[in-house]
N, C-alpha and C positions, 0 to 999 in steps of 0.2 A: 683382834678388832682394827688394827691398823692395815693388815693385808687386804681384807675386802674392800676398804676405802681406796686403797692404792689401784685395786683392780677396776673398781668402779670408775674411778678418774682416768684410767688409761683407756678404758672403754668408751668413755664419753669423748675424750679428746680425739680418739680414732674415727668415732663416728661423726664428729663434728667437721674433721679435715676431709674425710670422704664425701660428706654430704654437700660441703659448700664448692666442690669442684677444685680444690687447691691443686695447683701444679707449678713446677718451676718454670720460669721464663728463660728461654735460652737466649732471647735477644739482649739481655743484659750483659753478656759475656762478649759481645761484638765490640771491637775497638771503636773509639770515638771517631777515628778517621774514616771508618767505613760505615757510619750510621746514615750517610747521605751519600748515594752514588748515582751514577748513570748505568743503566742496564742496556745492553746491546746483544743483539741475535741476528743471525742471517734471516731467519723468519720470525718476526716478533709476534705473530699470532699462532705459531705451533703450539701444540699441547705442552711441550717441555718449557716452552717460554712462559706460557701461561701459569704453569705450576710453579716455576721459579719465581715469578712476579708475586704469586699468591703467598709463598713463603717468605719472601723479602717483606712484604706488607705485614704478615703475621708476627715477624720479629722485630717490628717498629724500624725498619729500614726505610728511609725516604728515598723515592725514586724521582729524579730530576732530569731534565734536558740540559743542564749547563755543562760547559767544557772545563771547568776548573776543579771538577771533583773526580774522585775515583771511579773507574769504569769497570764493571763487572760484564765480561764478555764470554758468551756461550760459543765456543769455537767448533766443537764436534760433538753430535749425538750419534751413537751407535747403538743399534739394537739387533739382537740376534735371537734365533731360537733353534735349539738343537734337539734331536730326538734322544732320549735317554733310555727308553724301553719300548718294546713292542709286544703285541698280542701274539698268541700262538699262530693266528692266521697271517701274520706278517704285517699288520696294520700298526700305525703309530699309537702307543698307550700313553706315554709320559714325555712331556717336552721340558726342556730347560729354557726359560725366557731370561734373557740378559740385557741390561741396559747400562751403557756407559757414557757419562757425559765429561766432556773436557772443557775447561773454562780457565780463564785468566782475570786476574784482578790487576788493573793498571793504575798506578798512582798518578797524581797531577805531575810529578817530576819525571814522568814516562818510564819508570821502572815497573816491569810487570812480573807478577807471581803466578805461576801455573797451578791450578788445583784441579782434581778430577775425582770423580766418584763413580762406583760400580755397584750395581744391584742384581741379584739373579733370584729367580723363583722357579719352583717346579709346577707344572700345570699338567693335570690328567685330562687327556684328550679322548672323549668318548664320541665316536662318529654317530652314534645313534641319538645323540641329544645335540645336534650341531647348533641350533639356534640358541640354546641356553648356553652352551659352551662357547660361543662367539662372544656373548654379552659378558660372561664370566672372565674371558680373556681379556677383554677391553677394560674391566674393572681392575684386573691385576696389573695391566700396563699402567692405568692411572695411578694406582697406589704405588707402583715402582717409581713413577715420574716424581711423585711427592717425596718419596723417601730419598731419591737421588738429590732432590732441591735441598731437603733438610741436611744431608750430608755435606753439600757443598757449602751451606752456611755454616756449619760447625767447623769446616776446614777454613773458612774465612776467620775464624775466631783464633785459629792456631797461626795466622799471619801476624799476630799482634807482635810477637817477639821479633819477627824479622822486619816489621816497620818501624819498630823503635830503634833497631840497630841503625837502620839508614835515617 
């Protein structure tokens, strides 16, 4: 008698949690010192800068233009694609898309902490469907930029121990 009640309660709680869209907020782990920062990039309107800004706001980090706050600076964005496999006819079949972003967090006391993130994905390139593949490739690049931005924010969480020591 008790076992069916436990199973029903477990099923009910699982369905309630999945139906309400419950998920953990990563922004709660970010150190208090980095909750308000200035964001700098060589091209503030590039796709990577926009993806980073979007992820910062999604994690409840305020972006300000003041000078006495920590500065998150994107220093280098490197994108690359390499041929991984070829068709029998010698045409490219599969590519490896790679995106690496180097950034630094500079505290108001002028101490800088470098962080970087790298993401790679494979892309099957069929030349017969060039238009569809180009839009698919752009979607993959967009997802990769979002993923790198999330990785950079999670690396900012790891800076907490270094900030507290100083």
